[in-house]
C-alpha positions as CSV (number, residue, x, y, z in Angstrom):
1,M,122.5,40.1,106.1
2,S,125.7,40.5,104.1
3,A,128.9,42.2,105.0
4,R,128.2,44.7,102.3
5,E,125.2,45.9,104.2
6,G,127.3,46.5,107.3
7,T,125.7,43.8,109.5
8,R,128.7,41.6,110.0
9,P,129.3,41.5,113.8
10,A,132.9,41.5,114.9
11,A,133.7,38.3,116.7
12,G,133.3,38.7,120.5
13,M,132.7,42.4,120.2
14,N,130.2,44.1,122.4
15,V,130.5,47.9,121.9
16,R,129.8,49.4,125.2
17,L,128.4,52.9,125.7
18,A,131.4,53.8,127.7
19,D,133.6,53.1,124.7
20,L,131.5,55.3,122.5
21,S,131.3,58.1,125.1
22,G,135.1,58.1,125.5
23,A,135.5,58.9,121.8
24,F,132.7,61.4,122.0
25,R,134.2,63.1,125.0
26,K,137.6,63.5,123.3
27,T,135.9,64.7,120.1
28,L,133.7,67.1,122.0
29,M,136.6,68.6,124.0
30,T,138.5,69.0,120.8
31,T,135.5,70.6,119.2
32,V,135.0,73.0,122.0
33,G,138.7,74.0,121.8
34,I,138.3,74.4,118.0
35,T,135.2,76.5,118.6
36,V,136.9,78.9,120.9
37,I,140.0,79.3,118.7
38,S,137.9,79.7,115.5
39,F,135.8,82.3,117.2
40,I,138.9,84.3,118.2
41,S,140.3,84.1,114.7
42,S,137.0,85.2,113.1
43,V,136.8,88.2,115.4
44,I,140.3,89.2,114.6
45,T,139.9,88.8,110.8
46,A,136.5,90.5,110.8
47,R,137.8,93.6,112.7
48,I,141.0,94.0,110.8
49,L,139.7,93.3,107.3
50,G,136.2,94.9,107.5
51,P,133.1,93.5,105.8
52,E,134.5,93.8,102.3
53,G,137.9,92.3,103.0
54,R,136.3,89.6,105.2
55,G,134.0,88.8,102.2
56,L,137.0,88.4,99.9
57,L,138.8,86.1,102.3
58,S,135.6,84.1,102.8
59,A,135.0,83.8,99.1
60,A,138.6,82.6,98.4
61,L,138.3,80.0,101.3
62,M,134.9,78.9,100.1
63,I,136.1,78.2,96.6
64,G,139.1,76.2,98.0
65,S,137.1,74.3,100.5
66,L,134.2,73.6,98.1
67,A,136.7,72.3,95.5
68,A,138.4,70.1,98.1
69,G,135.1,68.7,99.3
70,V,133.8,67.9,95.8
71,S,137.0,66.2,94.9
72,Q,136.9,63.6,97.6
73,L,134.7,61.1,95.6
74,G,134.0,59.2,98.8
75,L,137.3,57.4,98.6
76,A,138.3,57.9,102.2
77,N,134.9,56.9,103.6
78,S,134.9,53.8,101.4
79,F,138.4,53.0,102.8
80,V,137.2,53.4,106.4
81,Y,134.0,51.3,105.8
82,H,135.5,48.3,104.1
83,F,138.6,48.4,106.4
84,G,136.2,48.4,109.4
85,A,134.4,45.4,107.9
86,A,137.8,43.7,107.5
87,R,137.4,43.3,103.7
88,A,140.7,42.4,102.0
89,F,141.9,45.0,99.4
90,P,145.2,46.6,98.3
91,Y,144.6,49.6,100.5
92,L,148.1,51.1,100.0
93,R,147.4,51.5,96.3
94,L,144.0,52.9,97.1
95,L,145.6,55.5,99.4
96,F,148.1,56.9,96.9
97,A,145.7,56.8,94.0
98,S,143.1,58.7,96.1
99,L,145.6,61.4,97.2
100,V,146.6,62.1,93.6
101,A,143.0,62.1,92.4
102,V,141.6,64.4,95.0
103,G,144.4,66.9,94.7
104,L,144.2,67.2,90.9
105,V,140.4,67.3,90.8
106,A,140.4,70.0,93.5
107,A,142.8,72.2,91.7
108,A,140.9,72.0,88.5
109,L,137.6,72.8,90.2
110,A,139.1,75.8,92.0
111,W,140.4,77.1,88.7
112,G,136.8,76.9,87.3
113,G,135.4,78.5,90.4
114,V,137.6,81.5,90.3
115,H,136.8,82.1,86.6
116,L,133.1,81.7,87.1
117,S,133.1,84.4,89.8
118,D,132.6,88.0,88.8
119,K,134.9,89.3,91.5
120,P,138.2,90.3,89.8
121,Q,140.1,90.5,93.1
122,L,140.0,86.7,93.3
123,G,141.8,86.3,90.0
124,L,144.8,88.2,91.5
125,V,145.4,85.3,93.9
126,L,144.5,82.5,91.5
127,P,147.8,80.5,92.2
128,G,147.2,80.7,95.9
129,I,143.6,79.5,95.6
130,L,144.7,76.6,93.4
131,A,147.4,75.6,95.8
132,L,145.1,76.0,98.7
133,A,142.4,73.8,97.1
134,L,145.0,71.0,96.4
135,C,146.3,71.0,99.9
136,M,142.9,71.3,101.5
137,A,141.8,68.3,99.4
138,T,144.6,66.0,100.7
139,Q,144.1,67.4,104.2
140,T,140.4,66.6,104.0
141,Y,141.2,63.1,102.8
142,F,143.3,62.5,105.9
143,F,140.6,64.0,108.1
144,S,138.2,61.3,106.9
145,L,140.8,58.5,106.8
146,A,141.7,59.2,110.5
147,Q,138.3,57.7,111.4
148,L,139.9,54.3,110.9
149,H,140.9,54.5,114.5
150,A,137.8,54.5,116.7
151,D,139.5,56.4,119.5
152,L,139.6,59.4,117.0
153,H,142.9,60.5,118.6
154,F,144.7,61.5,115.3
155,F,141.4,62.8,113.9
156,N,141.0,65.2,116.7
157,Q,144.7,66.2,116.6
158,L,144.3,67.2,112.9
159,R,141.2,69.2,113.5
160,F,142.6,71.0,116.5
161,S,145.9,71.7,114.7
162,L,144.1,73.2,111.8
163,V,142.5,76.1,113.7
164,L,145.4,76.4,116.2
165,F,148.1,77.0,113.6
166,N,145.8,79.2,111.5
167,L,145.6,81.4,114.6
168,V,149.3,81.0,115.3
169,L,150.2,82.3,111.8
170,L,147.5,85.0,112.0
171,L,148.9,86.7,115.0
172,P,152.4,87.5,113.6
173,V,150.8,88.8,110.3
174,V,148.7,91.2,112.3
175,W,151.7,92.2,114.5
176,I,154.2,92.7,111.6
177,F,152.1,94.5,108.9
178,D,150.5,97.9,109.4
179,T,147.9,97.0,106.9
180,V,146.7,93.4,106.7
181,T,145.2,92.1,103.4
182,F,143.1,89.1,102.7
183,Q,145.9,87.7,100.4
184,Q,148.3,87.5,103.4
185,L,145.8,85.5,105.5
186,L,145.0,83.3,102.5
187,Y,148.7,82.3,102.1
188,A,149.0,81.7,105.8
189,Q,146.2,79.2,105.7
190,L,147.8,77.5,102.7
191,L,150.9,76.9,104.8
192,V,148.8,75.2,107.5
193,A,146.9,73.0,105.0
194,A,150.2,71.8,103.4
195,G,151.6,71.1,106.9
196,L,148.6,69.0,107.8
197,T,148.9,67.0,104.6
198,L,152.5,66.1,105.6
199,A,151.3,65.1,109.1
200,G,148.7,62.9,107.5
201,L,151.3,61.1,105.4
202,Y,153.5,60.6,108.4
203,W,150.6,59.1,110.4
204,A,149.6,56.8,107.6
205,R,153.1,55.5,107.3
206,K,153.7,55.2,111.0
207,H,150.6,53.1,111.6
208,R,150.7,51.3,108.3
209,V,147.0,52.0,107.9
210,W,146.8,49.8,104.8
211,R,147.4,46.6,106.7
212,L,144.3,44.9,108.2
213,N,146.3,43.0,110.8
214,E,148.1,46.0,112.2
215,A,145.4,48.6,112.8
216,G,142.7,48.7,115.4
217,E,139.8,46.3,115.5
218,A,140.1,45.1,111.9
219,S,142.1,42.0,112.8
220,E,140.0,39.3,111.2
221,A,140.3,38.9,107.5
222,G,136.9,39.2,105.8
223,A,135.9,38.4,102.2
224,P,137.9,40.3,99.7
225,A,136.3,43.5,98.4
226,A,136.1,44.0,94.7
227,P,137.1,47.4,93.2
228,V,133.5,48.0,92.1
229,E,132.3,47.7,95.7
230,I,134.9,50.2,96.8
231,V,133.9,52.6,94.1
232,R,130.1,52.0,94.5
233,Y,130.2,52.7,98.3
234,G,132.4,55.8,97.8
235,L,130.2,57.2,95.1
236,H,127.0,56.7,97.1
237,Q,128.6,58.3,100.1
238,H,130.0,61.1,97.9
239,G,126.6,61.7,96.3
240,T,125.3,62.6,99.7
241,V,128.4,64.8,100.4
242,L,128.0,66.6,97.1
243,L,124.4,67.5,97.7
244,G,125.3,68.5,101.3
245,L,128.1,70.7,99.9
246,L,125.8,72.3,97.4
247,L,123.1,72.9,100.0
248,L,125.7,74.5,102.4
249,N,127.4,76.5,99.7
250,Y,124.9,77.2,97.0
251,D,123.5,80.1,99.0
252,K,127.0,81.6,99.2
253,L,127.6,81.1,95.5
254,V,124.4,82.8,94.7
255,L,125.1,85.7,97.0
256,L,128.7,86.0,95.7
257,N,127.4,86.7,92.3
258,R,124.1,88.5,93.1
259,G,125.1,90.6,96.1
260,S,128.0,92.9,97.1
261,L,131.2,91.9,98.8
262,V,129.9,93.6,102.0
263,E,126.6,91.5,101.9
264,Y,128.7,88.4,101.3
265,G,130.9,89.3,104.2
266,Y,127.9,89.7,106.5
267,Y,126.4,86.4,105.5
268,A,129.6,84.4,105.4
269,L,130.5,85.6,108.9
270,A,127.0,84.9,110.2
271,F,127.1,81.4,108.8
272,G,130.5,80.6,110.2
273,T,129.7,82.0,113.6
274,S,126.4,80.1,113.7
275,R,128.3,76.8,113.2
276,L,129.8,77.2,116.7
277,I,126.6,75.8,118.2
278,G,127.0,72.6,116.3
279,A,129.9,71.3,118.3
280,V,128.0,68.6,120.3
281,Q,126.1,67.2,117.3
282,D,129.2,67.1,115.1
283,A,131.1,65.2,117.8
284,V,128.3,62.7,118.2
285,A,128.0,62.0,114.5
286,V,131.8,61.5,114.1
287,A,131.9,59.2,117.1
288,L,129.0,57.1,115.9
289,Y,130.5,56.6,112.4
290,A,134.0,55.9,113.6
291,R,132.8,53.3,116.2
292,F,130.2,51.5,114.0
293,A,131.2,51.8,110.4
294,G,131.0,48.3,108.9
295,K,130.3,46.7,112.3
296,D,127.4,46.0,114.7
297,I,124.3,47.4,113.1
298,E,121.9,46.7,116.1
299,Q,124.0,48.7,118.5
300,L,124.4,51.3,115.9
301,G,120.6,51.8,115.6
302,E,120.3,52.0,119.4
303,K,123.1,54.5,119.9
304,V,121.9,56.7,117.0
305,R,118.5,57.0,118.5
306,T,119.8,57.7,122.0
307,A,122.2,60.4,120.7
308,F,119.4,62.0,118.8
309,R,117.1,62.1,121.8
310,L,119.8,63.5,124.1
311,T,121.0,66.3,121.8
312,F,118.1,67.7,119.7
313,L,115.9,69.5,122.1
314,P,118.7,70.8,124.4
315,M,120.5,72.2,121.4
316,L,117.3,73.7,120.0
317,L,116.8,75.5,123.3
318,L,120.4,76.8,123.2
319,A,119.8,78.1,119.6
320,A,116.7,80.0,120.8
321,I,118.6,81.7,123.6
322,G,121.4,82.6,121.1
323,A,118.9,84.0,118.6
324,A,117.2,86.1,121.3
325,L,120.5,87.7,122.3
326,S,121.9,88.0,118.7
327,P,121.5,91.8,118.3
328,W,123.6,92.4,121.4
329,L,126.1,89.5,120.8
330,I,126.9,90.5,117.2
331,V,127.5,94.2,117.9
332,G,129.4,93.4,121.1
333,V,131.8,91.0,119.4
334,Y,132.2,92.3,115.9
335,G,131.3,95.9,116.2
336,H,128.4,98.1,115.0
337,K,129.4,97.8,111.3
338,Y,128.3,94.1,111.5
339,A,124.9,94.8,113.1
340,A,123.1,93.8,109.9
341,M,124.3,90.2,110.3
342,A,122.3,89.7,113.6
343,L,119.1,88.5,111.9
344,P,120.6,85.9,109.5
345,F,122.8,84.7,112.4
346,A,119.8,84.1,114.5
347,I,118.1,82.1,111.7
348,L,121.2,80.1,110.9
349,L,121.5,79.0,114.6
350,F,118.3,77.0,114.2
351,E,119.4,75.8,110.8
352,C,122.6,74.5,112.3
353,V,120.9,72.5,115.1
354,I,118.2,71.0,112.8
355,G,120.8,70.1,110.2
356,G,123.0,68.5,112.9
357,A,120.1,66.5,114.2
358,S,119.4,65.2,110.7
359,W,123.0,64.2,110.2
360,T,123.0,62.3,113.6
361,L,120.1,60.2,112.4
362,A,121.7,59.7,109.0
363,Q,124.6,57.8,110.6
364,R,122.2,54.9,110.9
365,F,122.5,54.6,107.1
366,N,126.0,55.8,106.6
367,A,127.7,53.5,109.2
368,G,125.3,50.8,108.4
369,G,126.5,50.5,104.8
370,R,123.5,52.1,103.1
371,P,124.7,55.6,102.1
372,G,122.5,55.5,99.0
373,L,119.5,56.1,101.2
374,V,121.1,59.2,102.6
375,L,121.7,60.3,99.0
376,V,118.0,59.9,98.3
377,R,117.1,61.9,101.4
378,Q,119.5,64.7,100.4
379,F,118.2,64.9,96.9
380,I,114.6,65.1,98.0
381,S,115.4,67.9,100.4
382,V,117.6,70.1,98.2
383,V,115.5,70.2,95.0
384,P,112.9,72.6,96.5
385,V,115.7,74.8,97.9
386,F,117.6,75.1,94.7
387,A,114.3,75.7,92.8
388,A,113.4,78.6,95.1
389,M,116.8,80.4,95.0
390,P,116.3,82.4,91.7
391,F,113.1,83.8,93.0
392,L,114.4,85.4,96.2
393,P,114.0,89.2,96.5
394,E,117.0,91.4,95.6
395,K,116.8,93.5,98.7
396,N,118.2,91.9,101.8
397,V,118.8,88.7,99.9
398,Y,121.1,87.4,102.5
399,V,118.3,87.2,105.1
400,Y,116.0,85.3,102.7
401,L,118.9,83.0,101.9
402,A,119.2,82.2,105.7
403,L,115.4,81.4,105.8
404,L,115.7,79.2,102.8
405,M,118.5,77.3,104.4
406,L,116.4,76.8,107.5
407,A,113.6,75.4,105.4
408,G,116.0,73.0,103.7
409,A,117.3,71.7,107.0
410,S,113.8,71.2,108.3
411,L,112.8,69.3,105.2
412,R,115.9,67.2,105.4
413,L,115.2,66.2,109.0
414,A,111.6,65.4,108.2
415,V,112.6,63.1,105.3
416,T,115.2,61.4,107.4
417,M,112.7,60.6,110.1
418,I,110.2,59.3,107.6
419,M,112.9,57.0,106.1
420,Y,113.1,55.1,109.4
421,P,109.7,53.4,109.1
422,G,109.8,53.6,105.3
423,S,113.2,52.0,104.6
424,L,114.3,50.4,107.8
425,K,110.8,49.3,109.1
426,E,111.6,50.9,112.4
427,P,109.6,53.4,114.4
428,V,110.0,57.1,113.8
429,P,112.8,58.3,116.2
430,S,111.5,60.1,119.3
431,V,112.8,63.5,120.2
432,I,112.0,63.1,124.0
433,P,114.8,61.7,126.2
434,T,113.7,58.6,128.2
435,R,114.3,58.1,131.9
436,Q,116.8,55.4,131.0
437,D,118.7,58.0,128.8
438,L,118.8,60.5,131.7
439,R,120.0,57.7,134.1
440,M,122.7,56.7,131.6
441,V,123.9,60.3,131.3
442,R,124.0,60.7,135.1
443,A,126.0,57.5,135.4
444,L,128.5,58.6,132.7
445,L,128.9,62.0,134.3
446,T,129.5,60.4,137.7
447,R,132.1,58.1,136.3
448,S,133.8,61.0,134.6
449,G,133.8,63.0,137.8
450,K,135.4,60.1,139.7
451,K,138.2,59.9,137.1
C-alpha cells in the first residue's frame, strides 16, 4: 500500500499501548480539568445572565465558533498527516498561508451569519463577533496543528488555557460590574482567543514545526508531497468536519430563527452541559489520531477497536444515570428557571456518547489516510436529519431537536460500523470488552499506581 493511504510503517517503530495510554492519560486529565472549569463558567454565566442573556451569548459564540470551524479547510489536519508520513513539503509557507486563509474566511462567514440572524441584538456587537471569529479560527488551527507532537503536551496546554483564562477573565467582570451583559463576556473571550493565537505562533517558531528533521518522529524523509495531495486530503477531511459542524449546529441555527431567545438559551445550555460526558471519548479519539496519523495502520485498527470496546458501554451506562437524575441535577445547579432544559439535556447525553463512539471508530479512516470514507458516512447520516428539520412541531421544538440529534448520532454510528466490512473488509467492531481488554486495563492501572 502507498504512503498516501497511510500504510507506510515508520522504520523500527513499534507503537506500544503504554505510549498511547500515556498521551490518553494526559489528554483525559486535561479534559477532566476543562470539564470542571467549563461547568463552573457555565453555571456562573447562566445564573447572572438568565435564559435570554445566556441565549444571546451562546448565539454570538456559536456564530464565531461555527465560522472558525468552517474556515479551517482541513489545512492543519493535512499538515499533520503528511508531516507524520514524513512527506517533504514547504510546510512553513503552508503554515502562514493557512493562517491568513482561515482568519479571513472566518471573518467573512461571521459577517454573513450575523446578517442572516433575525436577532437585532447581535448586530450591536458585530465588530466583536468578527474579531472573535478571526481569532477563534487561528486558535483552532493551532489546536489541530498541535497534534504534530504525539505526546499532545502543547495541545492539552492550549485546551486547558482556553477554559482557564475564560474563567479568570469572567470572575473580575462579575466582581466589578453590578450588571453583567453578554457583550462584556463576549469581549473577554475575544481576549483569550487572541492570546492563544499568539501562544500558537510562539510554539510553532520555538519548535520549528515546519522542519521534518527537527520535530518528533518524522525524522526520515519520505517522498515529496504534491500540493494537490495536501489540498485533496485537507478537503476530504474538511468535508467530514463541515458535515459534522452542520449536524452539531444546524439545530441551533434552526432554533435561533424559529424559537425565542429563552428557548435557545435552554437548548444551548443543555447541549453544552451534555458535552461534559464526552471527555473520555474525546481524549481517546485525539490520542489515536495524534499517535497513528500517517503511520502504522495495523496497530491503528487494533487500538481503535480496543478503545471502542472499552468506552462505549460504560459511557452509555453513565449517560443513563445522568438522564435519570437530570430533573434534580438541572434545577439544583442552574435554578428553577432552567427546569425546562432537563428533558433535552437527558436526550443529548445519549447523543453525545453515541456520537463519541462513532468518532472513535472513524479514526480508523482519518488516521489511516482515508478521510473520504468518513465524509461519505457523514453525508449519509446527515441527509435524513436535515430533511426532517422543517417538519418539527412548533411547540417545544427544542425537545424534538434533541431527539432528532440523537437519531442522527445513532445513524452515524450504524453507518460507521457497516463501513468496516463494506470498505475495509474487516469484521463489524464489537461493543463487548474482551478478557484481554480487561487484563490490559488492569495492568495499565497497576503500572500507573506504582508510578
